[in-house]
N, C-alpha and C positions, 0 to 999 in steps of 0.2 A: 504494500500500500504506500504510494507516494503522495505527498502533499503537493497540490498544485498551487502555485502562487500567482496572484494577479499581476499581470505585467504593469510596470509603472506607466502612469498616464503622462503624456507630454504636456498637458495643460491642466491647471486647476479648474475645478467645477465644470468639467465636461460632462455631458449627459451620457449616462450609462444606459443603453437600451434594455438591459436586463432588469432594471429597477423601475419602480413607479415614479411618477413625477414628484410626489411628496418625498420619497426617499432621496431622489437627486437633489431636491431643494434643501433637505435637511443636511446633507453632506456639504453643500455649499455654505450654508449658514454656520456650520460647525467651524469652518475656517475663521470666520469673523469672530465667533465666540472664543476660539482659542487665543486669538490676538488680545481680546479684551480681558480674558482670564489671566494671561501672562502679565498684562499691565497692572491688574489689581492684585497680583501675587497671591491669588487664592488657589491652592494646590488641588482642591477637589474639582472645581470646574475645569482646570487644566487637564486633569485626567479624563474627565468626561468628554471634553471637546477633542482630545487626542484619540479617544476610542472611536469617535465617529470620523475624524479626519484621516487618521493613519490606518485604522483597522476596520474601516467601513465595509459594508456588504458588497459583494460582487454579483450576487443573484438575489432574487426576491425572497428566496427561502432563508436567507441570512439577515433579513431586515431586523430580527430581534436584537441584533447588536446595537442598532440605532436606538431602540427602546431602552436598553440598558444604559447607553450613553446619556440619554435624556434624563433618566432617573438620577444618575450621578450628578448631572448638571443642576437639576432641581434641588438636590440635597445641598450642593455647594451654594446655590442661590439663597437658600433658607439660612445657611450659616452666615452669608454675607449680610443679609438683612438683620439678623440678630446682632452681629458685630456693629453694624451702623447704629442700631438702637442703643446698645450699651455705650458706645462712644458718645452719642448725643446726650444720654443721661449723665455720664461722667463729666462732659463739658459743662452742662448746666450746673451740676453740683459744685464743681470746682470754681466756676465763674461766680456763683453765689458766695462761696467762701472767700475767694480772693478779692472780690470787688465790694465786699461789705465795708461800710465806713469805719467800723471799729477795728477791722483788721489793718487798714492803712494807718490809722492812728497808732496802733501797737507797733507796726513795722517802722513807722517814722520815729517813735520813741526809742526803739532799740537801736536804730541807726544813729540817732542823736546821742545816745549813751556811748556808743562805740566811737563816735566821731569827736566826742568831748565837747559837744555843744551845750 
């Protein structure tokens, strides 16, 4: 039993006649998603987009690999949203602490003590 490899495509996002239109579009969009995942430095969507871009299906029977890649990308997106919410909450929390008037009076007093004023 030998494993047949798909020959490399000379151009990105070429239409594979063995796949449905939706599968071809999903493989094209996965390239853009891979670039955005690399920019955001989120490893889970990078893996998901790589699964669709590099290891995508060559026949309609192998389309389940795109479904797996989509699930991984959704999981990564959920983590990205959770991280954004946490950063937003922490930013508000620390802004309230750092910009409260009493904090600046305290910081000014400490600086004045150390500066000998």
